[in-house]
C-alpha positions in Angstrom: 225.9 10.8 -116.6 223.9 9.2 -113.8 220.6 8.8 -112.6 220.2 12.4 -111.1 220.8 13.8 -114.7 218.4 16.6 -115.5 217.6 15.0 -118.9 214.8 12.8 -117.3 211.6 12.4 -119.3 209.5 11.4 -116.1 209.7 10.3 -112.5 211.2 7.6 -110.8 209.0 4.3 -110.3 211.3 3.5 -107.5 212.1 0.2 -109.2 215.8 0.2 -107.6 217.7 -1.3 -110.2 219.8 1.6 -110.7 221.4 0.7 -107.4 221.8 -2.5 -108.2 223.8 -2.3 -111.5 226.3 0.3 -110.0 229.5 -1.4 -110.2 231.2 1.5 -107.8 228.4 1.1 -105.3 227.8 5.0 -106.0 223.8 4.6 -105.4 221.9 4.0 -102.3 218.3 3.4 -101.6 216.3 4.9 -99.1 212.8 6.7 -98.2 212.5 10.0 -99.2 210.3 12.4 -96.9 207.1 11.6 -98.7 207.8 7.8 -98.1 209.1 6.7 -101.6 212.1 4.7 -102.5 214.4 6.9 -104.1 218.2 6.4 -105.5 220.8 8.7 -103.7 224.2 8.9 -105.8 227.5 9.6 -103.7 229.2 11.7 -106.3 232.7 11.0 -105.3 232.3 7.2 -106.3 230.4 8.2 -109.3 232.3 7.1 -112.4 229.8 8.6 -114.8 229.4 5.3 -116.6 225.7 5.6 -117.5 224.6 2.1 -116.9 222.2 2.9 -114.1 220.6 5.6 -116.9 220.6 2.9 -119.2 218.2 0.6 -117.5 216.0 3.6 -115.9 212.3 4.3 -117.1 212.9 7.7 -116.5 215.2 8.1 -119.6 213.7 5.9 -122.2 212.1 8.0 -124.7 211.1 4.8 -127.0 208.7 3.0 -124.4 207.1 0.2 -126.6 203.0 0.2 -126.3 201.1 -2.6 -127.2 198.1 -2.0 -129.0 194.7 -3.6 -127.9 193.5 -3.6 -131.5 195.5 -6.4 -132.5 195.6 -9.2 -129.7 197.2 -11.8 -131.8 200.4 -11.8 -129.9 198.7 -12.1 -126.5 196.9 -15.4 -125.0 194.6 -14.4 -122.3 192.9 -16.8 -119.8 191.0 -16.8 -116.8 192.3 -19.4 -114.1 191.4 -21.0 -110.9 193.4 -23.4 -108.9 191.7 -26.8 -108.4 192.6 -27.0 -104.8 190.4 -25.5 -102.4 193.1 -25.5 -99.7 195.5 -23.6 -102.0 193.0 -20.8 -102.8 192.8 -19.9 -99.5 196.3 -19.1 -99.1 196.4 -17.0 -102.2 195.2 -13.6 -103.4 193.4 -14.5 -106.3 193.5 -17.6 -108.2 196.9 -19.1 -107.7 198.7 -18.9 -110.8 201.5 -17.0 -109.6 202.2 -19.5 -106.7 201.9 -22.5 -109.4 204.3 -20.6 -111.7 207.0 -20.0 -108.8 206.4 -23.7 -107.9 206.9 -24.8 -111.4 210.0 -22.4 -112.2 211.9 -23.4 -109.2 211.7 -27.4 -110.2 213.1 -26.4 -113.8 216.1 -24.8 -111.9 215.2 -21.1 -112.0 216.2 -18.9 -109.1 213.1 -17.0 -108.5 213.2 -13.4 -107.2 209.8 -12.4 -105.5 208.1 -10.5 -102.8 208.0 -11.3 -99.4 206.8 -9.4 -96.0 209.7 -9.0 -93.6 208.1 -8.1 -90.0 211.6 -7.7 -88.8 212.0 -4.7 -91.3 208.2 -3.9 -91.4 208.3 -4.0 -95.4 208.0 -6.1 -98.2 211.1 -7.3 -99.9 212.1 -8.7 -103.1 214.3 -11.9 -102.1 215.7 -14.9 -104.0 214.0 -18.3 -103.5 215.8 -21.4 -104.6 213.4 -24.4 -103.0 209.7 -24.9 -103.2 209.3 -24.1 -99.4 211.2 -20.6 -100.0 208.7 -19.7 -102.7 205.3 -20.2 -100.0 206.2 -16.6 -98.7 205.6 -15.2 -102.3 201.7 -16.0 -101.7 199.5 -13.0 -101.4 199.8 -9.4 -103.4 201.8 -7.0 -101.1 200.1 -3.5 -101.6 203.2 -1.5 -100.8 206.4 -0.5 -102.4 208.7 -3.2 -101.7 212.4 -2.6 -101.2 214.0 -4.5 -104.1 217.8 -3.8 -104.1 218.9 -7.0 -102.4 217.1 -9.0 -104.8 218.2 -7.1 -108.0 221.5 -7.1 -106.8 221.7 -11.0 -106.6 220.5 -11.0 -110.1 223.0 -8.3 -111.6 226.1 -10.7 -109.5 224.4 -13.9 -110.7 222.9 -13.4 -114.4 225.7 -15.1 -116.1 225.9 -18.3 -114.0 222.1 -18.7 -112.8 218.6 -18.5 -114.9 216.3 -16.4 -113.1 212.5 -15.9 -112.9 211.5 -12.6 -111.6 208.3 -11.6 -110.2 207.3 -7.7 -109.8 205.2 -5.0 -110.7 205.8 -3.5 -114.6 208.3 -1.3 -113.5 210.3 -3.9 -112.0 209.9 -6.1 -114.8 210.9 -3.2 -117.2 214.3 -2.7 -115.4 214.9 -6.3 -115.2 214.2 -6.6 -119.1 216.4 -3.8 -119.7 219.5 -5.1 -117.8 219.0 -8.6 -119.1 218.8 -7.3 -122.7 222.2 -5.3 -122.2 223.9 -8.4 -120.7 222.4 -10.5 -123.7 220.6 -13.0 -121.0 217.1 -12.3 -121.5 216.3 -15.2 -123.2 217.6 -17.2 -120.2 215.1 -15.8 -117.9 211.6 -15.6 -117.2 209.7 -12.1 -116.1 206.3 -12.1 -114.8 204.5 -9.0 -113.7 201.2 -8.2 -112.3 198.1 -5.7 -113.4 199.0 -2.5 -111.5 197.2 0.3 -109.7 199.8 2.1 -108.2 201.9 1.9 -105.0 201.3 4.6 -101.8 203.6 6.2 -99.8 205.2 3.9 -97.5 204.0 6.4 -94.3 200.8 4.8 -95.1 201.9 1.1 -94.1 203.7 2.3 -91.3 201.1 4.2 -89.6 198.5 1.4 -90.3 201.1 -1.1 -89.0 201.7 0.8 -86.0 198.0 0.9 -85.2 197.8 -3.0 -85.7 200.6 -3.6 -83.4 199.2 -1.7 -80.5 195.8 -3.5 -81.0 197.7 -6.9 -80.9 199.8 -6.1 -77.8 203.1 -5.0 -80.1 203.3 -9.0 -80.9 205.2 -10.3 -84.0 203.3 -10.8 -87.3 203.4 -14.5 -88.4 201.6 -13.2 -91.7 200.3 -10.0 -93.3 197.3 -10.9 -95.6 197.1 -7.5 -97.8 193.9 -8.6 -99.2 192.4 -11.2 -96.9 189.2 -13.8 -98.4 187.8 -13.5 -94.9 184.7 -12.3 -96.5 185.3 -13.9 -99.8 187.2 -13.0 -102.9 186.6 -9.5 -104.5 187.0 -7.6 -100.9 189.7 -5.3 -99.6 190.3 -6.4 -96.2 194.0 -6.4 -94.0 194.4 -9.7 -92.4 197.2 -10.2 -89.8 198.1 -13.6 -88.1 199.7 -13.7 -84.8 200.4 -16.5 -82.5 198.7 -18.7 -85.1 195.2 -17.0 -85.2 193.7 -14.1 -87.2 194.7 -11.4 -84.5 193.3 -8.6 -87.0 190.8 -8.2 -89.4 189.9 -4.6 -91.0 186.6 -3.4 -91.9 185.4 -0.9 -94.2 184.6 1.4 -91.5 188.1 1.6 -89.9 190.2 0.6 -93.0 192.3 3.9 -93.6 194.8 1.9 -95.7 192.8 1.2 -98.7 190.8 4.3 -98.2 194.3 6.2 -99.1 195.2 3.3 -101.6 192.2 3.9 -103.9 192.2 7.7 -103.3 195.1 7.8 -105.7 196.3 10.9 -104.1 199.0 9.5 -102.2 200.5 6.9 -104.9 204.1 7.5 -106.1 204.3 10.5 -108.7 205.4 8.0 -111.3 202.2 6.2 -110.9 199.9 9.0 -112.4 200.8 8.6 -115.9 202.9 5.3 -115.9 203.1 3.9 -119.2 204.7 0.5 -118.0 201.2 -0.8 -116.6 199.6 -0.4 -119.6 201.9 -2.1 -122.1 202.8 -5.9 -122.5 206.1 -5.3 -124.4 208.4 -6.2 -121.4 206.9 -8.9 -119.7 206.6 -12.8 -120.5 203.3 -13.1 -118.2 201.1 -10.7 -116.4 198.8 -12.1 -113.6 196.1 -10.5 -111.6 192.6 -10.7 -110.6 189.8 -11.3 -112.9 187.5 -8.8 -112.2 184.3 -8.0 -113.8 180.9 -9.7 -114.6 181.8 -13.0 -115.5 183.5 -14.0 -112.1 181.0 -11.5 -110.0 179.8 -14.2 -107.7 182.9 -16.2 -107.2 183.9 -16.3 -103.8 187.5 -18.5 -104.0 189.4 -16.3 -106.5 190.2 -16.3 -110.2 193.6 -15.2 -111.8 193.7 -13.3 -115.1 196.4 -14.5 -117.5 197.7 -12.6 -120.2 200.7 -14.3 -121.9 203.1 -13.0 -124.4 205.9 -14.6 -125.5 206.7 -18.4 -126.7 208.5 -19.0 -123.3 205.5 -17.8 -121.4 202.9 -20.4 -123.5 205.4 -23.1 -122.9 205.6 -22.1 -118.9 201.6 -21.9 -118.8 201.2 -25.0 -120.5 203.3 -27.0 -117.9 201.0 -25.9 -114.9 197.6 -25.4 -116.7 196.4 -29.1 -115.7 196.4 -27.6 -112.1 193.6 -25.1 -113.1 189.8 -24.5 -114.4 190.8 -22.3 -117.2 188.9 -20.4 -120.0 189.8 -18.2 -123.0 189.5 -14.5 -122.4 190.7 -11.4 -124.1 192.7 -8.3 -123.2 189.6 -6.3 -123.7 187.5 -8.2 -120.9 190.2 -8.5 -118.3 191.2 -4.8 -118.4 187.4 -3.0 -117.8 188.2 -3.4 -114.1 191.9 -2.9 -114.2 194.1 0.3 -114.1 195.7 -0.7 -117.6 195.4 2.3 -119.9 194.3 4.8 -117.0 195.9 8.1 -116.0 195.1 9.7 -112.7 194.6 13.3 -111.8 195.2 14.0 -108.0 194.7 17.4 -107.2 198.0 18.8 -106.6 197.3 20.7 -103.1 195.4 18.0 -101.7 198.0 15.6 -102.7 200.6 17.8 -100.7 198.3 18.4 -97.8 197.7 14.5 -97.6 201.4 13.7 -97.8 202.4 16.2 -95.2 199.8 14.8 -92.9 201.4 11.3 -93.4 204.9 12.7 -93.1 203.8 14.3 -89.5 204.3 12.0 -86.5 201.7 13.9 -84.7 199.1 13.3 -87.4 197.3 10.1 -87.7 196.0 8.0 -90.9 192.4 9.3 -89.7 193.6 12.5 -90.4 195.2 12.1 -93.9 191.7 10.2 -94.6 189.4 12.9 -93.3 191.4 15.5 -95.6 190.3 13.2 -98.4 187.1 12.6 -97.6 186.2 16.3 -97.0 186.8 16.8 -101.0 184.5 13.9 -102.0 180.9 14.7 -103.2 177.8 12.8 -102.4 178.1 10.1 -104.8 181.5 8.9 -103.3 179.8 9.4 -100.0 177.2 7.2 -100.8 179.1 4.7 -102.0 181.5 4.3 -99.1 178.4 3.7 -97.0 177.3 1.0 -98.9 180.6 -0.6 -98.7 180.5 -0.4 -95.0 176.8 -1.7 -94.9 178.2 -4.6 -97.1 180.6 -5.8 -94.3 177.7 -6.6 -92.2 175.4 -8.3 -94.6 175.5 -12.2 -95.0 177.5 -13.0 -98.2 174.6 -14.4 -100.2 172.4 -11.3 -99.9 175.5 -9.0 -100.6 176.1 -11.3 -103.9 172.5 -11.0 -105.0 172.7 -7.2 -104.4 176.0 -7.1 -106.6 174.2 -9.2 -109.4 171.2 -6.7 -109.4 173.5 -3.6 -109.5 
């Protein structure tokens, strides 16, 4: 039995752990035609050991779900780093960055996601020093290439202790592998409140557009959600030669238009159980959206802790933050926890086909989606565009009124 077995219960999340655990190197990872990372099996190398299926979400008929009716085992906080300069460098309140630094100092090898301009993709890599974890800062709203980072984990799980940062599907796979080799208690797993991951074709076309605007120069840094208009807005910013060379606006940001359409996400994202359970992680972090911090401009993290290991770790960094007690019910109001998406099959097919076509632009794919929108969504889009040009104090007042 291997990862291609037809007994699979659901679609591939693109976590890539199957290839990392394969002792015969029979599985390779590459993008499929729709732009999602997929495992490909060399039948001549495969020994049918079944290890790949044992760590795979597709074959697990016993996914553990957590109930919000009993939150006794989950501690939830709001957290904002006390350093204003640090808050400018991170996506929300700075918790993930502080965790990575603390874990490194405690001797953990940290596996997290960086953006690599040479390969034009996000990648899971291993950091052993504080400086190396700096590249983990900022959420990356695309699927990471995770094979190399996970392969290092598999090779060294018996001699090193690891902290793994990733999406719920990555953390589930790491949990499964570490549990199989009886090393779970040595490791810390930290995941993110997740919406889903779009086709890599979206980012490739988007990046190419930016490259043309900046003269095909190397990106020093990509901020997938810049705070240039304050925390709570979705703007991509790119640093070139030490300055911000590109900042998107709602009037031209095809990346987020497609991301939030939910029509070009990985098919497994539509009904993913892992984003709606806390059973496999020690700590889950994300943005604390909602009424309590509606007018905050710096960024606030939501922190949900599920294990004693996670509680001790958060206690070791808590002094760096302004914190407050909360609950899962408050946090998930503006998250995708518990949600399922229902993309129109024909529209999804057409949009992915447009993204696959080298002669079509991102604007063409966005236009397909917009053509199916009702009046309410068109009005909302117009308001977001207007918001970009209004003074921040005025938009803050309007948000509070709404």
